[in-house]
Structure formats: C-alpha cells, structure tokens
LUMFI-793128 format. One record per residue: residue number from 1; residue in one letter; chain; x, y, z of N, C-alpha, C in turn. Coordinates in steps of 0.05 Angstrom, whole numbers, plus 5000, padded with zeros to 4 digits. Layout:
BEGIN
@nr = NUM	rest = a	kette = A	npx = X	npy = Y	npz = Z	capx = X	capy = Y	capz = Z	cpx = X	cpy = Y	cpz = Z
...
// end
This chain:
BEGIN
@nr = 1	rest = m	kette = A	npx = 4398	npy = 4932	npz = 5597	capx = 4404	capy = 4943	capz = 5570	cpx = 4434	cpy = 4946	cpz = 5566
@nr = 2	rest = f	kette = A	npx = 4447	npy = 4959	npz = 5586	capx = 4476	capy = 4963	capz = 5583	cpx = 4491	cpy = 4936	cpz = 5584
@nr = 3	rest = d	kette = A	npx = 4480	npy = 4916	npz = 5598	capx = 4493	capy = 4890	capz = 5599	cpx = 4494	cpy = 4877	cpz = 5572
@nr = 4	rest = e	kette = A	npx = 4472	npy = 4880	npz = 5556	capx = 4472	capy = 4868	capz = 5530	cpx = 4491	cpy = 4883	cpz = 5510
@nr = 5	rest = i	kette = A	npx = 4492	npy = 4909	npz = 5512	capx = 4508	capy = 4925	capz = 5494	cpx = 4538	cpy = 4920	cpz = 5500
@nr = 6	rest = f	kette = A	npx = 4546	npy = 4921	npz = 5525	capx = 4574	capy = 4918	capz = 5532	cpx = 4581	cpy = 4890	cpz = 5541
@nr = 7	rest = s	kette = A	npx = 4568	npy = 4870	npz = 5529	capx = 4575	capy = 4843	capz = 5536	cpx = 4603	cpy = 4836	cpz = 5525
@nr = 8	rest = k	kette = A	npx = 4613	npy = 4814	npz = 5534	capx = 4640	capy = 4806	capz = 5526	cpx = 4643	cpy = 4802	cpz = 5496
@nr = 9	rest = p	kette = A	npx = 4626	npy = 4787	npz = 5483	capx = 4629	capy = 4783	capz = 5454	cpx = 4628	cpy = 4810	cpz = 5438
@nr = 10	rest = f	kette = A	npx = 4611	npy = 4828	npz = 5447	capx = 4610	capy = 4854	capz = 5433	cpx = 4636	cpy = 4869	cpz = 5436
@nr = 11	rest = l	kette = A	npx = 4647	npy = 4870	npz = 5460	capx = 4672	capy = 4884	capz = 5464	cpx = 4695	cpy = 4871	cpz = 5449
@nr = 12	rest = i	kette = A	npx = 4695	npy = 4845	npz = 5448	capx = 4716	capy = 4830	capz = 5433	cpx = 4714	cpy = 4837	cpz = 5403
@nr = 13	rest = n	kette = A	npx = 4690	npy = 4838	npz = 5393	capx = 4686	capy = 4845	capz = 5364	cpx = 4695	cpy = 4873	cpz = 5358
@nr = 14	rest = v	kette = A	npx = 4688	npy = 4892	npz = 5376	capx = 4696	capy = 4920	capz = 5372	cpx = 4726	cpy = 4922	cpz = 5374
@nr = 15	rest = f	kette = A	npx = 4737	npy = 4909	npz = 5394	capx = 4766	capy = 4910	capz = 5397	cpx = 4781	cpy = 4897	cpz = 5373
@nr = 16	rest = g	kette = A	npx = 4770	npy = 4875	npz = 5363	capx = 4782	capy = 4861	capz = 5340	cpx = 4781	cpy = 4879	cpz = 5315
@nr = 17	rest = g	kette = A	npx = 4758	npy = 4892	npz = 5311	capx = 4756	capy = 4910	capz = 5288	cpx = 4775	cpy = 4934	cpz = 5290
@nr = 18	rest = f	kette = A	npx = 4777	npy = 4944	npz = 5314	capx = 4796	capy = 4966	capz = 5319	cpx = 4824	cpy = 4957	cpz = 5314
@nr = 19	rest = l	kette = A	npx = 4831	npy = 4934	npz = 5325	capx = 4858	capy = 4923	capz = 5321	cpx = 4864	cpy = 4918	cpz = 5292
@nr = 20	rest = g	kette = A	npx = 4845	npy = 4907	npz = 5277	capx = 4849	capy = 4902	capz = 5249	cpx = 4854	cpy = 4928	cpz = 5234
@nr = 21	rest = s	kette = A	npx = 4839	npy = 4949	npz = 5241	capx = 4843	capy = 4975	capz = 5228	cpx = 4871	cpy = 4987	cpz = 5234
@nr = 22	rest = v	kette = A	npx = 4879	npy = 4983	npz = 5259	capx = 4906	capy = 4993	capz = 5267	cpx = 4927	cpy = 4977	cpz = 5252
@nr = 23	rest = l	kette = A	npx = 4923	npy = 4951	npz = 5249	capx = 4943	capy = 4935	capz = 5234	cpx = 4945	cpy = 4944	cpz = 5205
@nr = 24	rest = l	kette = A	npx = 4922	npy = 4951	npz = 5193	capx = 4923	capy = 4960	capz = 5165	cpx = 4939	cpy = 4986	cpz = 5163
@nr = 25	rest = v	kette = A	npx = 4935	npy = 5004	npz = 5182	capx = 4950	capy = 5029	capz = 5181	cpx = 4980	cpy = 5024	cpz = 5185
@nr = 26	rest = i	kette = A	npx = 4987	npy = 5006	npz = 5203	capx = 5015	capy = 4999	capz = 5208	cpx = 5028	cpy = 4987	cpz = 5184
@nr = 27	rest = i	kette = A	npx = 5013	npy = 4969	npz = 5170	capx = 5024	capy = 4957	capz = 5145	cpx = 5029	cpy = 4978	cpz = 5124
@nr = 28	rest = a	kette = A	npx = 5011	npy = 4997	npz = 5122	capx = 5014	capy = 5018	capz = 5102	cpx = 5039	cpy = 5035	cpz = 5108
@nr = 29	rest = r	kette = A	npx = 5043	npy = 5041	npz = 5133	capx = 5067	capy = 5057	capz = 5141	cpx = 5093	cpy = 5041	cpz = 5137
@nr = 30	rest = l	kette = A	npx = 5092	npy = 5016	npz = 5143	capx = 5116	capy = 4999	capz = 5140	cpx = 5123	cpy = 4997	cpz = 5110
@nr = 31	rest = y	kette = A	npx = 5103	npy = 4995	npz = 5093	capx = 5108	capy = 4993	capz = 5065	cpx = 5121	cpy = 5019	cpz = 5054
@nr = 32	rest = r	kette = A	npx = 5112	npy = 5041	npz = 5064	capx = 5123	capy = 5067	capz = 5055	cpx = 5152	cpy = 5070	cpz = 5065
@nr = 33	rest = q	kette = A	npx = 5159	npy = 5058	npz = 5087	capx = 5186	capy = 5060	capz = 5098	cpx = 5202	cpy = 5034	cpz = 5093
@nr = 34	rest = s	kette = A	npx = 5196	npy = 5020	npz = 5072	capx = 5209	capy = 4994	capz = 5067	cpx = 5238	cpy = 4998	cpz = 5060
@nr = 35	rest = y	kette = A	npx = 5247	npy = 5022	npz = 5054	capx = 5275	capy = 5026	capz = 5047	cpx = 5293	cpy = 5023	cpz = 5072
@nr = 36	rest = k	kette = A	npx = 5281	npy = 5022	npz = 5096	capx = 5297	capy = 5018	capz = 5120	cpx = 5298	cpy = 4989	cpz = 5129
@nr = 37	rest = l	kette = A	npx = 5290	npy = 4971	npz = 5112	capx = 5291	capy = 4943	capz = 5119	cpx = 5320	cpy = 4933	cpz = 5123
@nr = 38	rest = p	kette = A	npx = 5323	npy = 4911	npz = 5137	capx = 5350	capy = 4901	capz = 5142	cpx = 5364	cpy = 4894	cpz = 5116
@nr = 39	rest = v	kette = A	npx = 5390	npy = 4889	npz = 5118	capx = 5407	capy = 4883	capz = 5095	cpx = 5398	cpy = 4857	cpz = 5081
@nr = 40	rest = v	kette = A	npx = 5385	npy = 4839	npz = 5095	capx = 5376	capy = 4814	capz = 5083	cpx = 5359	cpy = 4819	cpz = 5058
@nr = 41	rest = f	kette = A	npx = 5342	npy = 4839	npz = 5059	capx = 5324	capy = 4845	capz = 5037	cpx = 5336	cpy = 4865	cpz = 5018
@nr = 42	rest = k	kette = A	npx = 5361	npy = 4873	npz = 5021	capx = 5373	capy = 4894	capz = 5005	cpx = 5373	cpy = 4887	cpz = 4975
@nr = 43	rest = h	kette = A	npx = 5382	npy = 4863	npz = 4969	capx = 5383	capy = 4855	capz = 4940	cpx = 5356	cpy = 4856	cpz = 4927
@nr = 44	rest = y	kette = A	npx = 5336	npy = 4845	npz = 4941	capx = 5309	capy = 4844	capz = 4929	cpx = 5299	cpy = 4873	cpz = 4926
@nr = 45	rest = r	kette = A	npx = 5303	npy = 4889	npz = 4946	capx = 5293	capy = 4917	capz = 4945	cpx = 5306	cpy = 4932	cpz = 4922
@nr = 46	rest = i	kette = A	npx = 5332	npy = 4929	npz = 4919	capx = 5347	capy = 4944	capz = 4898	cpx = 5338	cpy = 4934	cpz = 4870
@nr = 47	rest = s	kette = A	npx = 5336	npy = 4908	npz = 4866	capx = 5329	capy = 4898	capz = 4840	cpx = 5300	cpy = 4905	cpz = 4833
@nr = 48	rest = s	kette = A	npx = 5282	npy = 4904	npz = 4853	capx = 5254	capy = 4912	capz = 4849	cpx = 5252	cpy = 4941	cpz = 4841
@nr = 49	rest = r	kette = A	npx = 5266	npy = 4958	npz = 4856	capx = 5266	capy = 4987	capz = 4850	cpx = 5277	cpy = 4993	cpz = 4823
@nr = 50	rest = k	kette = A	npx = 5299	npy = 4979	npz = 4815	capx = 5311	capy = 4983	capz = 4789	cpx = 5291	cpy = 4976	cpz = 4767
@nr = 51	rest = k	kette = A	npx = 5278	npy = 4954	npz = 4769	capx = 5258	capy = 4946	capz = 4749	cpx = 5236	cpy = 4966	cpz = 4747
@nr = 52	rest = q	kette = A	npx = 5227	npy = 4976	npz = 4770	capx = 5205	capy = 4996	capz = 4770	cpx = 5214	cpy = 5022	cpz = 4757
@nr = 53	rest = l	kette = A	npx = 5239	npy = 5031	npz = 4763	capx = 5248	capy = 5056	capz = 4751	cpx = 5253	cpy = 5054	cpz = 4721
@nr = 54	rest = i	kette = A	npx = 5261	npy = 5030	npz = 4712	capx = 5264	capy = 5026	capz = 4683	cpx = 5236	cpy = 5028	cpz = 4669
@nr = 55	rest = k	kette = A	npx = 5216	npy = 5016	npz = 4682	capx = 5189	capy = 5018	capz = 4672	cpx = 5179	cpy = 5047	cpz = 4672
@nr = 56	rest = v	kette = A	npx = 5186	npy = 5061	npz = 4693	capx = 5178	capy = 5090	capz = 4695	cpx = 5192	cpy = 5106	cpz = 4673
@nr = 57	rest = k	kette = A	npx = 5217	npy = 5100	npz = 4668	capx = 5232	capy = 5115	capz = 4648	cpx = 5220	cpy = 5110	cpz = 4620
@nr = 58	rest = n	kette = A	npx = 5212	npy = 5086	npz = 4615	capx = 5200	capy = 5080	capz = 4588	cpx = 5172	cpy = 5092	cpz = 4584
@nr = 59	rest = n	kette = A	npx = 5158	npy = 5098	npz = 4606	capx = 5130	capy = 5106	capz = 4603	cpx = 5124	cpy = 5134	cpz = 4615
@nr = 60	rest = r	kette = A	npx = 5144	npy = 5148	npz = 4623	capx = 5139	capy = 5173	capz = 4638	cpx = 5127	cpy = 5195	cpz = 4621
@nr = 61	rest = h	kette = A	npx = 5131	npy = 5194	npz = 4594	capx = 5120	capy = 5216	capz = 4577	cpx = 5094	cpy = 5208	cpz = 4564
@nr = 62	rest = d	kette = A	npx = 5085	npy = 5184	npz = 4569	capx = 5060	capy = 5175	capz = 4556	cpx = 5036	cpy = 5181	cpz = 4575
@nr = 63	rest = e	kette = A	npx = 5020	npy = 5201	npz = 4567	capx = 4997	capy = 5209	capz = 4583	cpx = 4976	cpy = 5187	cpz = 4585
@nr = 64	rest = r	kette = A	npx = 4972	npy = 5172	npz = 4563	capx = 4953	capy = 5151	capz = 4564	cpx = 4960	cpy = 5129	cpz = 4584
@nr = 65	rest = h	kette = A	npx = 4986	npy = 5123	npz = 4584	capx = 4995	capy = 5102	capz = 4603	cpx = 4991	cpy = 5112	cpz = 4632
@nr = 66	rest = y	kette = A	npx = 4998	npy = 5138	npz = 4637	capx = 4994	capy = 5149	capz = 4663	cpx = 4965	cpy = 5148	cpz = 4672
@nr = 67	rest = l	kette = A	npx = 4946	npy = 5156	npz = 4654	capx = 4918	capy = 5155	capz = 4661	cpx = 4908	cpy = 5126	cpz = 4665
@nr = 68	rest = y	kette = A	npx = 4918	npy = 5108	npz = 4649	capx = 4911	capy = 5080	capz = 4652	cpx = 4920	cpy = 5069	cpz = 4679
@nr = 69	rest = e	kette = A	npx = 4945	npy = 5074	npz = 4686	capx = 4956	capy = 5065	capz = 4711	cpx = 4942	cpy = 5078	cpz = 4735
@nr = 70	rest = l	kette = A	npx = 4934	npy = 5104	npz = 4732	capx = 4920	capy = 5117	capz = 4753	cpx = 4892	cpy = 5105	cpz = 4757
@nr = 71	rest = q	kette = A	npx = 4879	npy = 5098	npz = 4736	capx = 4853	capy = 5084	capz = 4738	cpx = 4856	cpy = 5057	cpz = 4750
@nr = 72	rest = k	kette = A	npx = 4877	npy = 5042	npz = 4743	capx = 4881	capy = 5016	capz = 4755	cpx = 4886	cpy = 5019	cpz = 4785
@nr = 73	rest = s	kette = A	npx = 4901	npy = 5039	npz = 4793	capx = 4906	capy = 5044	capz = 4822	cpx = 4880	cpy = 5050	cpz = 4837
@nr = 74	rest = q	kette = A	npx = 4863	npy = 5067	npz = 4825	capx = 4838	capy = 5073	capz = 4837	cpx = 4820	cpy = 5048	cpz = 4839
@nr = 75	rest = n	kette = A	npx = 4821	npy = 5032	npz = 4818	capx = 4805	capy = 5007	capz = 4819	cpx = 4815	cpy = 4988	cpz = 4841
@nr = 76	rest = w	kette = A	npx = 4841	npy = 4986	npz = 4844	capx = 4851	capy = 4969	capz = 4866	cpx = 4844	cpy = 4980	cpz = 4893
@nr = 77	rest = f	kette = A	npx = 4842	npy = 5006	npz = 4896	capx = 4834	capy = 5018	capz = 4921	cpx = 4804	cpy = 5011	cpz = 4927
@nr = 78	rest = i	kette = A	npx = 4788	npy = 5012	npz = 4907	capx = 4759	capy = 5005	capz = 4911	cpx = 4757	cpy = 4975	cpz = 4918
@nr = 79	rest = i	kette = A	npx = 4772	npy = 4958	npz = 4904	capx = 4772	capy = 4930	capz = 4910	cpx = 4781	cpy = 4925	cpz = 4939
@nr = 80	rest = f	kette = A	npx = 4802	npy = 4939	npz = 4946	capx = 4813	capy = 4937	capz = 4974	cpx = 4791	cpy = 4944	cpz = 4994
@nr = 81	rest = l	kette = A	npx = 4777	npy = 4967	npz = 4990	capx = 4756	capy = 4975	capz = 5008	cpx = 4734	cpy = 4954	cpz = 5010
@nr = 82	rest = l	kette = A	npx = 4726	npy = 4944	npz = 4987	capx = 4704	capy = 4924	capz = 4986	cpx = 4712	cpy = 4899	cpz = 5001
@nr = 83	rest = v	kette = A	npx = 4736	npy = 4889	npz = 4996	capx = 4746	capy = 4865	capz = 5009	cpx = 4748	cpy = 4870	cpz = 5039
@nr = 84	rest = f	kette = A	npx = 4757	npy = 4893	npz = 5047	capx = 4759	capy = 4900	capz = 5076	cpx = 4732	cpy = 4900	cpz = 5089
@nr = 85	rest = i	kette = A	npx = 4713	npy = 4913	npz = 5077	capx = 4686	capy = 4915	capz = 5089	cpx = 4673	cpy = 4887	cpz = 5090
@nr = 86	rest = i	kette = A	npx = 4674	npy = 4872	npz = 5068	capx = 4662	capy = 4846	capz = 5068	cpx = 4675	cpy = 4827	cpz = 5088
@nr = 87	rest = n	kette = A	npx = 4702	npy = 4828	npz = 5088	capx = 4716	capy = 4811	capz = 5107	cpx = 4711	cpy = 4819	cpz = 5136
@nr = 88	rest = f	kette = A	npx = 4710	npy = 4844	npz = 5141	capx = 4704	capy = 4854	capz = 5169	cpx = 4676	cpy = 4846	cpz = 5178
@nr = 89	rest = l	kette = A	npx = 4657	npy = 4850	npz = 5160	capx = 4629	capy = 4842	capz = 5167	cpx = 4627	cpy = 4812	cpz = 5171
@nr = 90	rest = w	kette = A	npx = 4641	npy = 4797	npz = 5154	capx = 4640	capy = 4767	capz = 5157	cpx = 4653	cpy = 4759	cpz = 5183
@nr = 91	rest = l	kette = A	npx = 4674	npy = 4772	npz = 5191	capx = 4687	capy = 4765	capz = 5217	cpx = 4669	cpy = 4771	cpz = 5240
@nr = 92	rest = i	kette = A	npx = 4656	npy = 4794	npz = 5239	capx = 4638	capy = 4801	capz = 5261	cpx = 4613	cpy = 4782	cpz = 5262
@nr = 93	rest = n	kette = A	npx = 4602	npy = 4776	npz = 5238	capx = 4579	capy = 4759	capz = 5237	cpx = 4584	cpy = 4730	cpz = 5247
@nr = 94	rest = n	kette = A	npx = 4608	npy = 4720	npz = 5241	capx = 4615	capy = 4692	capz = 5248	cpx = 4629	cpy = 4690	cpz = 5275
@nr = 95	rest = n	kette = A	npx = 4632	npy = 4711	npz = 5289	capx = 4646	capy = 4712	capz = 5315	cpx = 4672	cpy = 4697	cpz = 5314
@nr = 96	rest = i	kette = A	npx = 4688	npy = 4703	npz = 5295	capx = 4715	capy = 4691	capz = 5292	cpx = 4733	cpy = 4700	cpz = 5315
@nr = 97	rest = t	kette = A	npx = 4728	npy = 4725	npz = 5324	capx = 4745	capy = 4736	capz = 5346	cpx = 4741	cpy = 4721	cpz = 5372
@nr = 98	rest = d	kette = A	npx = 4719	npy = 4706	npz = 5375	capx = 4716	capy = 4691	capz = 5399	cpx = 4735	cpy = 4667	cpz = 5400
@nr = 99	rest = r	kette = A	npx = 4743	npy = 4657	npz = 5377	capx = 4761	capy = 4634	capz = 5376	cpx = 4789	cpy = 4641	cpz = 5382
@nr = 100	rest = s	kette = A	npx = 4801	npy = 4658	npz = 5366	capx = 4829	capy = 4665	capz = 5369	cpx = 4835	cpy = 4690	cpz = 5353
@nr = 101	rest = f	kette = A	npx = 4853	npy = 4706	npz = 5364	capx = 4861	capy = 4730	capz = 5350	cpx = 4876	cpy = 4723	cpz = 5324
@nr = 102	rest = f	kette = A	npx = 4892	npy = 4702	npz = 5325	capx = 4908	capy = 4695	capz = 5302	cpx = 4890	cpy = 4684	cpz = 5280
@nr = 103	rest = s	kette = A	npx = 4868	npy = 4671	npz = 5287	capx = 4850	capy = 4662	capz = 5265	cpx = 4837	cpy = 4686	cpz = 5251
@nr = 104	rest = a	kette = A	npx = 4832	npy = 4706	npz = 5267	capx = 4821	capy = 4731	capz = 5254	cpx = 4841	cpy = 4743	cpz = 5235
@nr = 105	rest = l	kette = A	npx = 4867	npy = 4743	npz = 5243	capx = 4888	capy = 4753	capz = 5226	cpx = 4890	cpy = 4737	cpz = 5200
@nr = 106	rest = i	kette = A	npx = 4888	npy = 4711	npz = 5203	capx = 4889	capy = 4693	capz = 5179	cpx = 4866	cpy = 4699	cpz = 5160
@nr = 107	rest = f	kette = A	npx = 4843	npy = 4703	npz = 5171	capx = 4820	capy = 4709	capz = 5154	cpx = 4821	cpy = 4737	cpz = 5142
@nr = 108	rest = m	kette = A	npx = 4837	npy = 4755	npz = 5154	capx = 4840	capy = 4782	capz = 5143	cpx = 4862	cpy = 4783	cpz = 5122
@nr = 109	rest = f	kette = A	npx = 4875	npy = 4760	npz = 5117	capx = 4897	capy = 4759	capz = 5098	cpx = 4890	cpy = 4770	cpz = 5070
@nr = 110	rest = p	kette = A	npx = 4866	npy = 4764	npz = 5059	capx = 4859	capy = 4775	capz = 5032	cpx = 4859	cpy = 4806	cpz = 5033
@nr = 111	rest = t	kette = A	npx = 4851	npy = 4817	npz = 5055	capx = 4851	capy = 4847	capz = 5057	cpx = 4880	cpy = 4857	cpz = 5056
@nr = 112	rest = f	kette = A	npx = 4898	npy = 4843	npz = 5070	capx = 4926	capy = 4852	capz = 5070	cpx = 4938	cpy = 4850	cpz = 5042
@nr = 113	rest = v	kette = A	npx = 4931	npy = 4829	npz = 5028	capx = 4941	capy = 4825	capz = 5001	cpx = 4931	cpy = 4848	cpz = 4982
@nr = 114	rest = m	kette = A	npx = 4905	npy = 4854	npz = 4984	capx = 4894	capy = 4876	capz = 4968	cpx = 4907	cpy = 4902	cpz = 4975
@nr = 115	rest = e	kette = A	npx = 4913	npy = 4907	npz = 5000	capx = 4926	capy = 4932	capz = 5008	cpx = 4954	cpy = 4933	cpz = 4997
@nr = 116	rest = f	kette = A	npx = 4968	npy = 4911	npz = 4997	capx = 4995	capy = 4911	capz = 4986	cpx = 4995	cpy = 4917	cpz = 4956
@nr = 117	rest = i	kette = A	npx = 4977	npy = 4905	npz = 4941	capx = 4975	capy = 4910	capz = 4913	cpx = 4968	cpy = 4939	cpz = 4907
@nr = 118	rest = w	kette = A	npx = 4949	npy = 4950	npz = 4923	capx = 4941	capy = 4978	capz = 4919	cpx = 4965	cpy = 4997	cpz = 4925
@nr = 119	rest = l	kette = A	npx = 4980	npy = 4991	npz = 4947	capx = 5002	capy = 5009	capz = 4954	cpx = 5024	cpy = 5007	cpz = 4933
@nr = 120	rest = k	kette = A	npx = 5028	npy = 4984	npz = 4921	capx = 5048	capy = 4981	capz = 4900	cpx = 5041	cpy = 4997	cpz = 4875
@nr = 121	rest = k	kette = A	npx = 5015	npy = 4997	npz = 4868	capx = 5006	capy = 5012	capz = 4845	cpx = 5008	cpy = 5042	cpz = 4851
@nr = 122	rest = t	kette = A	npx = 5001	npy = 5050	npz = 4875	capx = 5002	capy = 5078	capz = 4882	cpx = 5031	cpy = 5088	cpz = 4882
@nr = 123	rest = s	kette = A	npx = 5049	npy = 5072	npz = 4891	capx = 5077	capy = 5079	capz = 4890	cpx = 5087	cpy = 5083	cpz = 4861
@nr = 124	rest = y	kette = A	npx = 5078	npy = 5066	npz = 4844	capx = 5086	capy = 5068	capz = 4815	cpx = 5074	cpy = 5094	cpz = 4803
@nr = 125	rest = i	kette = A	npx = 5050	npy = 5101	npz = 4810	capx = 5038	capy = 5126	capz = 4800	cpx = 5053	cpy = 5150	cpz = 4811
@nr = 126	rest = e	kette = A	npx = 5061	npy = 5150	npz = 4836	capx = 5076	capy = 5172	capz = 4847	cpx = 5103	cpy = 5175	cpz = 4833
@nr = 127	rest = d	kette = A	npx = 5116	npy = 5152	npz = 4826	capx = 5141	capy = 5154	capz = 4811	cpx = 5136	cpy = 5166	cpz = 4783
@nr = 128	rest = l	kette = A	npx = 5114	npy = 5158	npz = 4770	capx = 5108	capy = 5169	capz = 4744	cpx = 5105	cpy = 5199	cpz = 4745
@nr = 129	rest = i	kette = A	npx = 5092	npy = 5209	npz = 4766	capx = 5088	capy = 5238	capz = 4770	cpx = 5114	cpy = 5251	cpz = 4775
@nr = 130	rest = t	kette = A	npx = 5130	npy = 5239	npz = 4792	capx = 5156	capy = 5251	capz = 4800	cpx = 5175	cpy = 5254	cpz = 4777
@nr = 131	rest = y	kette = A	npx = 5177	npy = 5234	npz = 4760	capx = 5197	capy = 5234	capz = 4739	cpx = 5187	cpy = 5243	cpz = 4712
@nr = 132	rest = q	kette = A	npx = 5163	npy = 5256	npz = 4711	capx = 5154	capy = 5269	capz = 4686	cpx = 5169	cpy = 5295	cpz = 4682
@nr = 133	rest = k	kette = A	npx = 5174	npy = 5301	npz = 4657	capx = 5188	capy = 5325	capz = 4650	cpx = 5172	cpy = 5349	cpz = 4660
@nr = 134	rest = g	kette = A	npx = 5185	npy = 5368	npz = 4673	capx = 5172	capy = 5391	capz = 4682	cpx = 5166	cpy = 5391	cpz = 4712
@nr = 135	rest = s	kette = A	npx = 5169	npy = 5367	npz = 4725	capx = 5165	capy = 5366	capz = 4754	cpx = 5190	cpy = 5376	cpz = 4768
@nr = 136	rest = l	kette = A	npx = 5188	npy = 5383	npz = 4793	capx = 5210	capy = 5394	capz = 4809	cpx = 5233	cpy = 5374	cpz = 4810
@nr = 137	rest = e	kette = A	npx = 5227	npy = 5349	npz = 4815	capx = 5248	capy = 5328	capz = 4816	cpx = 5263	cpy = 5326	cpz = 4789
@nr = 138	rest = w	kette = A	npx = 5248	npy = 5328	npz = 4767	capx = 5260	capy = 5327	capz = 4741	cpx = 5280	cpy = 5350	cpz = 4737
@nr = 139	rest = e	kette = A	npx = 5272	npy = 5374	npz = 4746	capx = 5290	capy = 5397	capz = 4743	cpx = 5315	cpy = 5394	cpz = 4760
@nr = 140	rest = k	kette = A	npx = 5312	npy = 5383	npz = 4784	capx = 5336	capy = 5379	capz = 4801	cpx = 5355	cpy = 5359	cpz = 4787
@nr = 141	rest = r	kette = A	npx = 5344	npy = 5338	npz = 4776	capx = 5361	capy = 5318	capz = 4763	cpx = 5375	cpy = 5329	cpz = 4738
@nr = 142	rest = r	kette = A	npx = 5361	npy = 5346	npz = 4723	capx = 5372	capy = 5358	capz = 4699	cpx = 5395	cpy = 5377	cpz = 4707
@nr = 143	rest = q	kette = A	npx = 5391	npy = 5393	npz = 4729	capx = 5412	capy = 5411	capz = 4737	cpx = 5437	cpy = 5396	cpz = 4746
@nr = 144	rest = r	kette = A	npx = 5433	npy = 5374	npz = 4761	capx = 5457	capy = 5358	capz = 4769	cpx = 5471	cpy = 5347	cpz = 4745
@nr = 145	rest = k	kette = A	npx = 5456	npy = 5338	npz = 4725	capx = 5468	capy = 5327	capz = 4701	cpx = 5484	cpy = 5348	cpz = 4686
@nr = 146	rest = n	kette = A	npx = 5473	npy = 5372	npz = 4684	capx = 5487	capy = 5394	capz = 4670	cpx = 5512	cpy = 5402	cpz = 4685
@nr = 147	rest = k	kette = A	npx = 5512	npy = 5402	npz = 4712	capx = 5536	capy = 5408	capz = 4727	cpx = 5558	cpy = 5388	cpz = 4722
@nr = 148	rest = r	kette = A	npx = 5550	npy = 5363	npz = 4720	capx = 5570	capy = 5342	capz = 4715	cpx = 5582	cpy = 5345	cpz = 4687
@nr = 149	rest = r	kette = A	npx = 5567	npy = 5354	npz = 4668	capx = 5577	capy = 5358	capz = 4640	cpx = 5597	cpy = 5381	cpz = 4639
@nr = 150	rest = i	kette = A	npx = 5591	npy = 5402	npz = 4654	capx = 5608	capy = 5425	capz = 4654	cpx = 5635	cpy = 5418	cpz = 4667
@nr = 151	rest = i	kette = A	npx = 5634	npy = 5403	npz = 4689	capx = 5659	capy = 5396	capz = 4703	cpx = 5677	cpy = 5378	cpz = 4686
@nr = 152	rest = t	kette = A	npx = 5666	npy = 5359	npz = 4672	capx = 5682	capy = 5341	capz = 4656	cpx = 5690	cpy = 5351	cpz = 4630
// end
C-alpha cells in the first residue's frame, strides 16, 4: 500500500506542484519589489510608472472608476485561480513532470501571465486608494506642497 502511494511518479507530481506554487509566490514577491531591478530596466520602469500615475491622477476622484477597476481586479484574480487549478490538474493528469521540469514550466506559462495581469491591476487599485483625497499619503503630499509655497 505504501509503495503505491509513495511511488516515484507520485512524489514527482507532488514535488512539481509544490515547486510550481513556490514559483508563483516568488514571482509575486519579485513583482512587488520590481523597483530594485537593474539600471537596464530603469527607463521602462520610470515611463511605465509615469503613465500609471497620470492615469491615477485623472481618475482618483471618480468612485465609479474605482469600483469598476476593483471589480476588474477581482475578476482577474478569479481567472488566475481558475487557470492555475486547471493547469495544475492538467499537468498532474498528463504526467508532464515525468518528462522534464522545464516542460512543466512552459505549460505553466498561462498561469504566470494571468498572475502578472492580476498583480498589475492590484497595483493600480492600490495607487487609486493611496492618492485619493483624504488618505494619509494625500495629506503628506499636501503638507509638503504647502511648505514649499511658504518657503518661496
């Protein structure tokens, strides 16, 4: 009985699933700390952030836009979970992990793409919350602006 449960294909599948989960967590943490990327990506990062902040500035007072973007973010999270579960079950069912670890990573690529889109939407929602009038960050920015006006 124990030989069937702890056979090599079963352990490889469990290890592959665990490794896939760990990779998803690592990608999420890397995305959140993307500001520490090397200088090569500096121009892209700055221009992308600038575009996002301009969009936030134009929509930060619109409650309908905020709720719409929040709903889109939640929908992307649900899609991400569904793709992850379907992809994971498909990988286990077809014993892809018996072939190669890299083939399993290639087949998990749709999951990584969905995670990236969801994290991007979540980041935008957090910026909308941060830069709304009345938030703590908004008050800090207003106080700095008033100090500069008094000095000049």
